KOLKOL-284785 format. One record per residue (C-alpha): residue number from 1; residue in three letters; chain; x, y, z. Coordinates in Angstrom, 1 decimal, always signed. Layout:
N
ATOM  doza  marti  lumvo       x       y       z
ATOM   NUM    ala      A       X       Y       Z
...
//
This chain:
442
ATOM  doza  marti  lumvo       x       y       z
ATOM     1    met      A    +0.0    +0.0    +0.0
ATOM     2    ala      A    +1.4    +3.4    -0.9
ATOM     3    ala      A    +2.3    +5.9    +1.8
ATOM     4    ser      A    -0.3    +8.3    +0.5
ATOM     5    gln      A    -3.0    +5.7    +1.2
ATOM     6    gln      A    -1.6    +4.8    +4.5
ATOM     7    gly      A    -1.4    +8.3    +5.8
ATOM     8    met      A    +0.6    +9.6    +8.7
ATOM     9    thr      A    +1.3    +7.5   +11.8
ATOM    10    ala      A    +3.0    +8.2   +15.0
ATOM    11    gly      A    +6.2    +6.4   +15.7
ATOM    12    asp      A    +9.9    +6.1   +15.1
ATOM    13    pro      A   +10.7    +6.4   +11.4
ATOM    14    ala      A   +13.7    +4.2   +11.9
ATOM    15    glu      A   +11.4    +1.5   +13.2
ATOM    16    ile      A    +9.2    +1.9   +10.1
ATOM    17    ile      A   +12.3    +1.2    +8.0
ATOM    18    asp      A   +13.4    -1.7   +10.1
ATOM    19    ser      A   +10.0    -3.5   +10.0
ATOM    20    gly      A    +8.9    -2.7    +6.5
ATOM    21    pro      A    +9.8    -4.4    +3.2
ATOM    22    met      A   +12.8    -3.3    +1.2
ATOM    23    ser      A   +11.7    -1.0    -1.7
ATOM    24    gly      A   +13.5    -0.6    -5.0
ATOM    25    tyr      A   +14.5    +2.9    -3.9
ATOM    26    gln      A   +16.2    +1.6    -0.8
ATOM    27    trp      A   +18.1    -0.9    -2.9
ATOM    28    ser      A   +19.1    +1.9    -5.3
ATOM    29    ile      A   +20.6    +3.8    -2.3
ATOM    30    val      A   +22.5    +0.6    -1.4
ATOM    31    ala      A   +23.6    +0.3    -5.0
ATOM    32    thr      A   +25.0    +3.8    -5.0
ATOM    33    met      A   +26.9    +3.0    -1.9
ATOM    34    val      A   +28.3    +0.0    -3.8
ATOM    35    ala      A   +29.4    +2.3    -6.6
ATOM    36    leu      A   +31.0    +4.7    -4.1
ATOM    37    asn      A   +33.0    +1.9    -2.4
ATOM    38    ala      A   +34.0    +0.6    -5.9
ATOM    39    leu      A   +35.4    +4.0    -6.5
ATOM    40    asp      A   +37.3    +3.7    -3.1
ATOM    41    gly      A   +38.6    +0.4    -4.3
ATOM    42    phe      A   +40.0    +1.8    -7.5
ATOM    43    asp      A   +41.4    +4.9    -5.9
ATOM    44    val      A   +43.2    +2.9    -3.2
ATOM    45    met      A   +44.7    +0.5    -5.8
ATOM    46    ala      A   +45.5    +3.2    -8.4
ATOM    47    ile      A   +49.0    +3.5    -7.0
ATOM    48    ser      A   +49.4    -0.3    -7.2
ATOM    49    phe      A   +48.4    -0.3   -10.9
ATOM    50    ala      A   +50.7    +2.6   -11.6
ATOM    51    ser      A   +53.6    +1.4    -9.4
ATOM    52    pro      A   +55.6    -0.5   -12.0
ATOM    53    gly      A   +55.6    +2.5   -14.3
ATOM    54    ile      A   +56.4    +4.9   -11.5
ATOM    55    ser      A   +59.3    +2.8   -10.4
ATOM    56    ala      A   +60.7    +2.5   -13.9
ATOM    57    ala      A   +60.2    +6.2   -14.7
ATOM    58    trp      A   +61.7    +7.6   -11.5
ATOM    59    gly      A   +64.2    +4.8   -10.7
ATOM    60    ile      A   +63.1    +4.2    -7.1
ATOM    61    asp      A   +63.8    +0.9    -5.3
ATOM    62    arg      A   +61.4    -1.3    -3.4
ATOM    63    gly      A   +62.0    +0.4    +0.0
ATOM    64    val      A   +61.0    +3.8    -1.3
ATOM    65    leu      A   +58.1    +2.4    -3.3
ATOM    66    gly      A   +56.8    +0.7    -0.2
ATOM    67    leu      A   +56.6    +4.1    +1.5
ATOM    68    val      A   +54.8    +5.6    -1.4
ATOM    69    leu      A   +52.3    +2.7    -1.4
ATOM    70    ser      A   +51.5    +3.5    +2.2
ATOM    71    met      A   +50.8    +7.2    +1.9
ATOM    72    glu      A   +47.0    +7.0    +1.1
ATOM    73    leu      A   +46.7    +4.6    +4.0
ATOM    74    val      A   +48.0    +7.3    +6.3
ATOM    75    gly      A   +45.5    +9.7    +4.8
ATOM    76    met      A   +42.7    +7.1    +5.2
ATOM    77    ala      A   +43.5    +6.7    +8.9
ATOM    78    leu      A   +43.3   +10.5    +9.4
ATOM    79    gly      A   +40.2   +10.7    +7.3
ATOM    80    ser      A   +38.4    +7.9    +9.1
ATOM    81    leu      A   +39.2    +9.4   +12.5
ATOM    82    thr      A   +38.2   +13.0   +11.6
ATOM    83    leu      A   +35.8   +13.0    +8.7
ATOM    84    gly      A   +34.3    +9.7    +9.8
ATOM    85    arg      A   +33.1   +11.4   +13.0
ATOM    86    leu      A   +31.8   +14.3   +11.0
ATOM    87    ala      A   +29.3   +11.9    +9.5
ATOM    88    asp      A   +27.6   +11.6   +12.9
ATOM    89    thr      A   +27.2   +15.3   +13.2
ATOM    90    ala      A   +27.0   +16.9    +9.7
ATOM    91    gly      A   +25.2   +13.9    +8.1
ATOM    92    arg      A   +26.1   +10.9    +5.9
ATOM    93    arg      A   +25.2   +12.6    +2.6
ATOM    94    asn      A   +27.2   +15.9    +3.3
ATOM    95    thr      A   +30.3   +13.9    +4.4
ATOM    96    ile      A   +30.2   +11.7    +1.3
ATOM    97    leu      A   +30.0   +14.8    -1.0
ATOM    98    leu      A   +32.9   +16.5    +0.8
ATOM    99    cys      A   +35.0   +13.3    +0.6
ATOM   100    leu      A   +34.4   +12.9    -3.1
ATOM   101    ala      A   +35.6   +16.5    -3.7
ATOM   102    leu      A   +38.8   +15.7    -1.8
ATOM   103    met      A   +39.3   +12.5    -3.8
ATOM   104    thr      A   +38.8   +14.3    -7.1
ATOM   105    val      A   +41.4   +16.9    -6.3
ATOM   106    gly      A   +43.8   +14.3    -4.9
ATOM   107    met      A   +43.7   +12.1    -8.0
ATOM   108    leu      A   +44.2   +15.1   -10.3
ATOM   109    gly      A   +47.2   +16.2    -8.2
ATOM   110    ala      A   +48.7   +12.7    -8.3
ATOM   111    ala      A   +48.5   +12.7   -12.1
ATOM   112    ser      A   +50.6   +15.9   -12.2
ATOM   113    ala      A   +53.2   +14.9    -9.5
ATOM   114    gly      A   +56.8   +15.2   -10.5
ATOM   115    gly      A   +58.5   +13.3    -7.7
ATOM   116    val      A   +58.1   +11.0    -4.7
ATOM   117    ile      A   +57.3   +13.8    -2.2
ATOM   118    ser      A   +54.6   +15.5    -4.2
ATOM   119    leu      A   +53.0   +12.2    -5.2
ATOM   120    ser      A   +53.0   +11.1    -1.5
ATOM   121    ala      A   +51.3   +14.4    -0.5
ATOM   122    trp      A   +48.5   +14.0    -3.1
ATOM   123    arg      A   +48.0   +10.4    -2.0
ATOM   124    val      A   +47.6   +11.5    +1.6
ATOM   125    leu      A   +44.9   +13.9    +0.4
ATOM   126    thr      A   +43.1   +11.2    -1.6
ATOM   127    gly      A   +43.3    +9.0    +1.4
ATOM   128    leu      A   +41.6   +11.6    +3.6
ATOM   129    gly      A   +38.6   +11.5    +1.3
ATOM   130    ile      A   +38.6    +7.7    +1.1
ATOM   131    gly      A   +38.8    +7.2    +4.8
ATOM   132    gly      A   +36.0    +9.6    +5.6
ATOM   133    met      A   +33.7    +8.2    +2.9
ATOM   134    leu      A   +34.2    +4.6    +4.1
ATOM   135    ala      A   +32.8    +5.5    +7.5
ATOM   136    ala      A   +29.9    +7.5    +6.0
ATOM   137    ile      A   +28.8    +4.9    +3.3
ATOM   138    asn      A   +29.0    +2.0    +5.9
ATOM   139    ala      A   +26.5    +3.9    +8.0
ATOM   140    ala      A   +24.4    +5.0    +5.0
ATOM   141    ala      A   +24.1    +1.5    +3.6
ATOM   142    ala      A   +23.1    +0.1    +7.0
ATOM   143    glu      A   +20.5    +2.8    +7.6
ATOM   144    ala      A   +18.9    +2.5    +4.1
ATOM   145    ala      A   +18.1    -1.2    +4.7
ATOM   146    asn      A   +15.5    -2.9    +6.9
ATOM   147    ala      A   +16.5    -5.1    +9.9
ATOM   148    arg      A   +16.4    -8.3    +7.9
ATOM   149    tyr      A   +18.6    -7.2    +5.1
ATOM   150    arg      A   +21.0    -4.9    +7.0
ATOM   151    pro      A   +23.9    -7.3    +7.3
ATOM   152    leu      A   +23.5    -8.2    +3.6
ATOM   153    ala      A   +23.3    -4.5    +2.5
ATOM   154    val      A   +26.5    -3.7    +4.4
ATOM   155    val      A   +28.4    -6.7    +3.0
ATOM   156    val      A   +27.2    -6.0    -0.5
ATOM   157    met      A   +28.3    -2.4    -0.1
ATOM   158    ala      A   +31.7    -3.5    +1.1
ATOM   159    gly      A   +31.9    -5.9    -1.9
ATOM   160    gly      A   +32.0    -2.8    -4.1
ATOM   161    tyr      A   +35.6    -2.4    -3.1
ATOM   162    pro      A   +36.9    -5.4    -5.1
ATOM   163    val      A   +34.5    -4.7    -7.9
ATOM   164    gly      A   +36.2    -1.3    -8.2
ATOM   165    thr      A   +39.6    -2.9    -8.4
ATOM   166    val      A   +38.4    -5.4   -11.0
ATOM   167    leu      A   +36.8    -2.8   -13.3
ATOM   168    gly      A   +39.6    -0.3   -12.6
ATOM   169    gly      A   +42.2    -2.9   -13.2
ATOM   170    leu      A   +40.6    -3.8   -16.6
ATOM   171    val      A   +40.6    -0.1   -17.5
ATOM   172    ala      A   +44.1    +0.4   -16.1
ATOM   173    thr      A   +45.4    -2.6   -18.1
ATOM   174    gln      A   +44.2    -1.0   -21.3
ATOM   175    leu      A   +45.4    +2.5   -20.3
ATOM   176    leu      A   +48.9    +1.3   -19.5
ATOM   177    gln      A   +49.2    -0.4   -22.9
ATOM   178    his      A   +48.7    +2.9   -24.6
ATOM   179    tyr      A   +49.5    +5.7   -22.1
ATOM   180    glu      A   +51.8    +6.5   -19.2
ATOM   181    trp      A   +51.0    +5.8   -15.5
ATOM   182    gln      A   +49.4    +9.2   -15.0
ATOM   183    ser      A   +46.4    +8.1   -17.1
ATOM   184    val      A   +45.4    +5.8   -14.2
ATOM   185    phe      A   +45.0    +8.8   -11.8
ATOM   186    leu      A   +43.1   +10.9   -14.4
ATOM   187    phe      A   +40.6    +8.1   -14.8
ATOM   188    gly      A   +40.1    +8.0   -11.1
ATOM   189    ala      A   +39.5   +11.8   -11.0
ATOM   190    ala      A   +36.9   +11.5   -13.7
ATOM   191    trp      A   +35.1    +8.7   -11.8
ATOM   192    ser      A   +35.1   +10.7    -8.6
ATOM   193    ala      A   +33.7   +13.8   -10.2
ATOM   194    leu      A   +30.9   +11.7   -11.8
ATOM   195    met      A   +29.9   +10.2    -8.4
ATOM   196    ile      A   +29.5   +13.7    -6.9
ATOM   197    ala      A   +26.6   +14.2    -9.4
ATOM   198    val      A   +25.2   +10.8    -8.8
ATOM   199    thr      A   +25.2   +11.2    -5.0
ATOM   200    trp      A   +23.7   +14.7    -5.2
ATOM   201    trp      A   +20.9   +13.3    -7.3
ATOM   202    arg      A   +20.2    +9.9    -5.8
ATOM   203    val      A   +21.2    +9.7    -2.1
ATOM   204    pro      A   +19.0   +11.4    +0.5
ATOM   205    glu      A   +20.1   +12.0    +4.1
ATOM   206    ser      A   +19.7    +8.9    +6.3
ATOM   207    ile      A   +16.4    +8.7    +8.0
ATOM   208    ala      A   +17.9    +7.2   +11.1
ATOM   209    phe      A   +20.4   +10.1   +11.3
ATOM   210    leu      A   +17.7   +12.8   +10.8
ATOM   211    ala      A   +15.6   +11.2   +13.5
ATOM   212    ser      A   +18.5   +11.0   +15.9
ATOM   213    arg      A   +19.9   +14.5   +15.3
ATOM   214    gln      A   +16.7   +16.3   +14.3
ATOM   215    pro      A   +18.1   +19.3   +12.4
ATOM   216    glu      A   +15.8   +22.0   +11.1
ATOM   217    gly      A   +13.3   +20.5    +8.7
ATOM   218    ala      A   +14.0   +17.0    +9.7
ATOM   219    leu      A   +10.4   +15.8    +9.8
ATOM   220    glu      A    +9.7   +17.1    +6.3
ATOM   221    arg      A   +12.9   +15.5    +4.9
ATOM   222    ile      A   +12.1   +12.2    +6.7
ATOM   223    asn      A    +8.6   +12.1    +5.3
ATOM   224    arg      A    +9.7   +12.9    +1.8
ATOM   225    thr      A   +12.2   +10.0    +1.8
ATOM   226    leu      A    +9.6    +7.7    +3.4
ATOM   227    arg      A    +7.1    +8.5    +0.7
ATOM   228    thr      A    +9.7    +7.8    -2.0
ATOM   229    met      A   +10.5    +4.5    -0.4
ATOM   230    gly      A    +6.7    +3.6    -0.3
ATOM   231    his      A    +6.4    +3.6    +3.5
ATOM   232    ala      A    +4.0    +5.3    +5.8
ATOM   233    thr      A    +5.0    +8.8    +7.0
ATOM   234    val      A    +5.1   +10.1   +10.6
ATOM   235    ser      A    +3.2   +12.9   +12.1
ATOM   236    ser      A    +5.9   +13.8   +14.7
ATOM   237    leu      A    +9.3   +12.8   +15.9
ATOM   238    val      A   +10.1   +11.5   +19.4
ATOM   239    ala      A   +11.6   +14.4   +21.4
ATOM   240    arg      A   +15.4   +14.2   +22.0
ATOM   241    thr      A   +16.5   +13.5   +25.5
ATOM   242    ser      A   +19.5   +15.8   +25.0
ATOM   243    gln      A   +20.8   +18.5   +22.7
ATOM   244    pro      A   +22.8   +17.2   +19.8
ATOM   245    gly      A   +26.5   +17.9   +19.6
ATOM   246    arg      A   +29.7   +16.4   +18.5
ATOM   247    val      A   +29.8   +12.7   +19.4
ATOM   248    pro      A   +32.7   +12.3   +21.9
ATOM   249    leu      A   +35.2    +9.6   +21.0
ATOM   250    ser      A   +35.2    +8.5   +24.6
ATOM   251    arg      A   +31.7    +7.1   +24.1
ATOM   252    leu      A   +33.3    +4.2   +22.3
ATOM   253    phe      A   +35.2    +3.4   +25.5
ATOM   254    ala      A   +32.3    +3.4   +27.9
ATOM   255    pro      A   +31.9    +0.2   +29.8
ATOM   256    glu      A   +29.2    -1.2   +27.6
ATOM   257    trp      A   +31.2    -0.6   +24.4
ATOM   258    ile      A   +34.9    -0.9   +25.2
ATOM   259    lys      A   +35.2    -4.7   +24.6
ATOM   260    val      A   +33.4    -4.4   +21.3
ATOM   261    thr      A   +35.5    -1.5   +20.2
ATOM   262    ala      A   +38.7    -3.2   +21.2
ATOM   263    ala      A   +37.9    -6.5   +19.5
ATOM   264    met      A   +36.8    -4.8   +16.3
ATOM   265    thr      A   +39.8    -2.5   +16.1
ATOM   266    leu      A   +42.4    -5.2   +16.8
ATOM   267    ala      A   +40.7    -7.5   +14.3
ATOM   268    tyr      A   +40.6    -4.9   +11.6
ATOM   269    leu      A   +44.2    -3.8   +12.2
ATOM   270    gly      A   +45.5    -7.4   +12.0
ATOM   271    his      A   +43.5    -8.5    +9.0
ATOM   272    ile      A   +43.8    -5.4    +6.9
ATOM   273    met      A   +47.6    -5.6    +7.2
ATOM   274    thr      A   +47.5    -9.0    +5.5
ATOM   275    phe      A   +44.9    -7.8    +3.0
ATOM   276    tyr      A   +47.0    -4.8    +1.9
ATOM   277    phe      A   +50.2    -6.8    +1.7
ATOM   278    val      A   +48.4    -9.0    -0.9
ATOM   279    met      A   +46.6    -6.2    -2.8
ATOM   280    lys      A   +49.4    -3.6    -2.7
ATOM   281    trp      A   +52.4    -5.8    -3.7
ATOM   282    ile      A   +50.9    -8.2    -6.3
ATOM   283    pro      A   +51.7    -6.0    -9.4
ATOM   284    lys      A   +55.3    -5.4    -8.3
ATOM   285    ile      A   +55.9    -9.0    -7.2
ATOM   286    val      A   +54.6   -10.4   -10.5
ATOM   287    ala      A   +56.5    -7.8   -12.5
ATOM   288    asp      A   +59.7    -8.8   -10.6
ATOM   289    leu      A   +59.1   -12.4   -11.7
ATOM   290    gly      A   +59.6   -11.2   -15.3
ATOM   291    tyr      A   +56.1   -10.4   -16.5
ATOM   292    pro      A   +55.3    -7.0   -18.2
ATOM   293    pro      A   +53.3    -4.4   -16.1
ATOM   294    ala      A   +50.1    -5.0   -18.0
ATOM   295    glu      A   +50.1    -8.7   -17.1
ATOM   296    ala      A   +51.1    -7.9   -13.5
ATOM   297    ala      A   +48.0    -5.7   -13.2
ATOM   298    gly      A   +46.0    -8.6   -14.7
ATOM   299    val      A   +47.0   -10.8   -11.7
ATOM   300    leu      A   +45.7    -8.1    -9.4
ATOM   301    val      A   +42.5    -8.1   -11.3
ATOM   302    trp      A   +42.1   -11.8   -10.7
ATOM   303    ala      A   +42.7   -11.2    -7.0
ATOM   304    ser      A   +40.0    -8.6    -7.1
ATOM   305    ile      A   +37.6   -10.9    -8.9
ATOM   306    gly      A   +38.2   -13.4    -6.1
ATOM   307    gly      A   +37.5   -10.6    -3.6
ATOM   308    ala      A   +34.2    -9.6    -5.2
ATOM   309    ser      A   +33.1   -13.2    -5.3
ATOM   310    gly      A   +34.1   -13.6    -1.6
ATOM   311    ser      A   +31.9   -10.6    -0.7
ATOM   312    leu      A   +28.9   -11.9    -2.6
ATOM   313    val      A   +29.2   -15.4    -1.1
ATOM   314    leu      A   +29.7   -14.1    +2.4
ATOM   315    gly      A   +26.8   -11.7    +2.0
ATOM   316    leu      A   +24.4   -14.5    +1.0
ATOM   317    leu      A   +25.6   -16.7    +3.8
ATOM   318    thr      A   +24.8   -14.0    +6.3
ATOM   319    leu      A   +21.1   -14.7    +5.7
ATOM   320    arg      A   +21.7   -18.2    +7.2
ATOM   321    leu      A   +24.8   -18.1    +9.4
ATOM   322    pro      A   +26.2   -15.6   +12.0
ATOM   323    val      A   +28.5   -13.0   +10.5
ATOM   324    arg      A   +31.1   -13.4   +13.2
ATOM   325    ser      A   +31.6   -17.1   +12.6
ATOM   326    leu      A   +31.9   -16.6    +8.8
ATOM   327    thr      A   +34.4   -13.8    +9.3
ATOM   328    ile      A   +36.6   -15.8   +11.6
ATOM   329    ala      A   +36.7   -18.7    +9.2
ATOM   330    ala      A   +37.6   -16.4    +6.3
ATOM   331    met      A   +40.5   -14.9    +8.3
ATOM   332    leu      A   +42.0   -18.3    +9.1
ATOM   333    val      A   +41.8   -19.5    +5.5
ATOM   334    ser      A   +43.4   -16.2    +4.5
ATOM   335    cys      A   +46.5   -17.0    +6.4
ATOM   336    val      A   +46.9   -20.3    +4.6
ATOM   337    leu      A   +46.3   -18.9    +1.1
ATOM   338    val      A   +48.7   -16.0    +1.6
ATOM   339    val      A   +51.4   -18.4    +2.6
ATOM   340    ile      A   +50.7   -20.5    -0.5
ATOM   341    phe      A   +50.8   -17.4    -2.7
ATOM   342    gly      A   +54.2   -16.6    -1.2
ATOM   343    met      A   +55.5   -20.0    -2.2
ATOM   344    gly      A   +55.2   -19.0    -5.9
ATOM   345    gln      A   +53.7   -20.8    -8.9
ATOM   346    pro      A   +55.3   -22.1   -12.1
ATOM   347    asp      A   +53.2   -20.0   -14.5
ATOM   348    leu      A   +51.0   -16.9   -14.7
ATOM   349    ala      A   +47.8   -18.9   -14.9
ATOM   350    arg      A   +48.4   -20.7   -11.6
ATOM   351    leu      A   +49.7   -17.5   -10.0
ATOM   352    ser      A   +46.4   -15.8   -11.0
ATOM   353    met      A   +44.4   -18.7    -9.6
ATOM   354    val      A   +46.1   -18.5    -6.2
ATOM   355    ala      A   +45.8   -14.8    -6.2
ATOM   356    ala      A   +42.1   -15.1    -6.9
ATOM   357    ala      A   +41.6   -17.6    -4.0
ATOM   358    ala      A   +43.6   -15.4    -1.6
ATOM   359    gly      A   +41.5   -12.4    -2.7
ATOM   360    phe      A   +38.3   -14.4    -2.1
ATOM   361    val      A   +39.0   -15.1    +1.6
ATOM   362    thr      A   +40.9   -11.9    +2.5
ATOM   363    asn      A   +38.1    -9.6    +1.2
ATOM   364    ala      A   +35.4   -11.8    +2.8
ATOM   365    gly      A   +37.1   -11.2    +6.1
ATOM   366    val      A   +37.2    -7.4    +5.5
ATOM   367    val      A   +33.5    -7.1    +4.5
ATOM   368    gly      A   +32.5    -9.3    +7.4
ATOM   369    leu      A   +34.2    -6.8    +9.8
ATOM   370    tyr      A   +32.3    -4.0    +8.1
ATOM   371    ala      A   +29.0    -5.8    +8.8
ATOM   372    leu      A   +30.0    -6.5   +12.4
ATOM   373    val      A   +30.8    -2.8   +13.0
ATOM   374    ala      A   +27.6    -1.5   +11.3
ATOM   375    thr      A   +25.3    -3.8   +13.2
ATOM   376    gly      A   +27.2    -3.8   +16.5
ATOM   377    phe      A   +26.9    +0.0   +17.4
ATOM   378    pro      A   +23.8    +2.3   +17.7
ATOM   379    val      A   +22.9    +5.0   +15.2
ATOM   380    ala      A   +24.5    +7.8   +17.2
ATOM   381    leu      A   +27.9    +6.0   +17.3
ATOM   382    arg      A   +27.8    +4.1   +14.0
ATOM   383    ala      A   +29.9    +6.3   +11.8
ATOM   384    ser      A   +32.2    +7.3   +14.7
ATOM   385    ala      A   +32.8    +3.6   +15.5
ATOM   386    thr      A   +33.4    +2.8   +11.9
ATOM   387    gly      A   +35.7    +5.7   +11.5
ATOM   388    phe      A   +37.7    +4.8   +14.7
ATOM   389    val      A   +38.0    +1.1   +13.8
ATOM   390    ile      A   +39.0    +1.9   +10.2
ATOM   391    gly      A   +41.2    +4.8   +11.3
ATOM   392    val      A   +43.3    +2.9   +13.8
ATOM   393    gly      A   +43.3    -0.2   +11.5
ATOM   394    arg      A   +44.3    +1.7    +8.4
ATOM   395    gly      A   +46.8    +3.8   +10.4
ATOM   396    gly      A   +48.5    +0.6   +11.6
ATOM   397    ser      A   +48.1    -1.1    +8.2
ATOM   398    ala      A   +50.0    +1.8    +6.6
ATOM   399    leu      A   +53.0    -0.1    +7.9
ATOM   400    ala      A   +52.1    -3.2    +5.9
ATOM   401    pro      A   +53.4    -2.2    +2.4
ATOM   402    ala      A   +56.4    -0.4    +4.0
ATOM   403    leu      A   +57.2    -3.3    +6.3
ATOM   404    ala      A   +57.0    -5.7    +3.4
ATOM   405    gly      A   +59.3    -3.4    +1.4
ATOM   406    leu      A   +61.7    -3.3    +4.2
ATOM   407    leu      A   +61.8    -7.1    +4.5
ATOM   408    phe      A   +62.4    -7.4    +0.8
ATOM   409    ala      A   +65.2    -4.8    +1.0
ATOM   410    leu      A   +66.8    -6.7    +3.9
ATOM   411    gly      A   +67.1    -9.7    +1.6
ATOM   412    tyr      A   +64.2   -11.9    +2.8
ATOM   413    gly      A   +62.5   -13.9    +0.0
ATOM   414    leu      A   +58.9   -13.8    -0.9
ATOM   415    pro      A   +58.0   -17.0    +1.0
ATOM   416    val      A   +59.3   -15.6    +4.3
ATOM   417    val      A   +57.7   -12.2    +3.8
ATOM   418    ala      A   +54.3   -13.8    +2.9
ATOM   419    leu      A   +54.4   -16.0    +6.0
ATOM   420    leu      A   +55.1   -13.1    +8.3
ATOM   421    met      A   +52.5   -10.8    +6.7
ATOM   422    ser      A   +49.8   -13.6    +6.9
ATOM   423    leu      A   +50.0   -13.6   +10.7
ATOM   424    gly      A   +47.8   -10.4   +10.8
ATOM   425    ser      A   +44.8   -12.5    +9.8
ATOM   426    val      A   +45.5   -15.0   +12.6
ATOM   427    leu      A   +45.7   -12.1   +15.1
ATOM   428    ala      A   +42.3   -10.8   +13.8
ATOM   429    ala      A   +40.6   -14.2   +14.2
ATOM   430    val      A   +41.9   -14.4   +17.8
ATOM   431    ala      A   +40.6   -10.9   +18.5
ATOM   432    leu      A   +37.1   -11.9   +17.4
ATOM   433    leu      A   +37.2   -15.2   +19.2
ATOM   434    ile      A   +37.9   -13.5   +22.5
ATOM   435    gly      A   +35.4   -10.6   +21.9
ATOM   436    asn      A   +32.6   -10.0   +24.4
ATOM   437    arg      A   +29.1   -11.5   +24.3
ATOM   438    arg      A   +27.6    -8.8   +22.1
ATOM   439    ser      A   +30.1    -9.5   +19.3
ATOM   440    arg      A   +29.4   -13.3   +19.6
ATOM   441    glu      A   +25.7   -12.8   +19.0
ATOM   442    leu      A   +26.1   -11.0   +15.7
//
């Protein structure tokens, strides 16, 4: 029954979303979040696609390249901690638009960089936008969905990341066959600018956010979105118990949340280090085995295809099995497959197969963590929690490419480096296993 026929009702609009069916418009919001995360995936991996060309053009060794590969992760950590919290005060939509603008400028700047220092600075700026947007779209995807499909919506959103690296990798492979490495960043800038227009047109502010913060005109905006979704509207909003303000980070460390916060943060930190070792170093490792840069990028595409498949499979399994158990299993298998990848393969085809399998389980672990964070914290803390977990995790994981580069520079072979870097996933699985009761129920 259409909202116009149902008329206005009293109640919490967030509860109307939770208990109602998923409309096409709600799925379209989730789809836009998928596209935004796909953009994140391409923007993060753009430096990996371009790294063989940058290394050859500027004559930099693995140690320096490892530092460059880490720069947007530093920016992402800062962006998650600062702009991620902004999404809980200024809104999910406004934060997404701001972050897209930063990403567009950062990618244009990277394309014009003339040296390691300037390129690193532009990658930090791009990372700021990526980090802030990850927190905002995680919350936006969760709040666009009803209670039944919320874990699936978040996992599907997170699955946009490897989709972006697949599509971006296919484009990058073609670009690198005809143009220099700068073309990869120009493509990313164009994609970012396009998503500004799409977000402005298609994504309303989150109903749960508006109901929680109640800015001026909140009731009218909520009802407009409810009508578009095909749900009943509300005649009034429940009065706030306190004045809205900036969400203090200390809330995440209150007695009722500290164990969840600690478990999620440690798990994300450990697993994302393993993930970024695989995704950041694949093109360079394959190129060093004697394959041309275009074929090296192709192996990364296979890893990303595996990652996209892992996201989809884990998302469907969340309708039947607990997200936490699925995530722990993916992390443990990640460790095994990263070690196997480090052992090397006799030809490009089998190298691509192992990379795809490693991508499948490592990305399944990442998207599982996104779902755990999105469903494990209340609306008022959702983006701040996501921002903190991602910020600390990405800040620490910025060491992953640099640490791997240092180990290579010290003379350790790929098998040893892969074994050491795979231990991050083991640490993550242990953190979730010892998490408190609330995390075990998810």
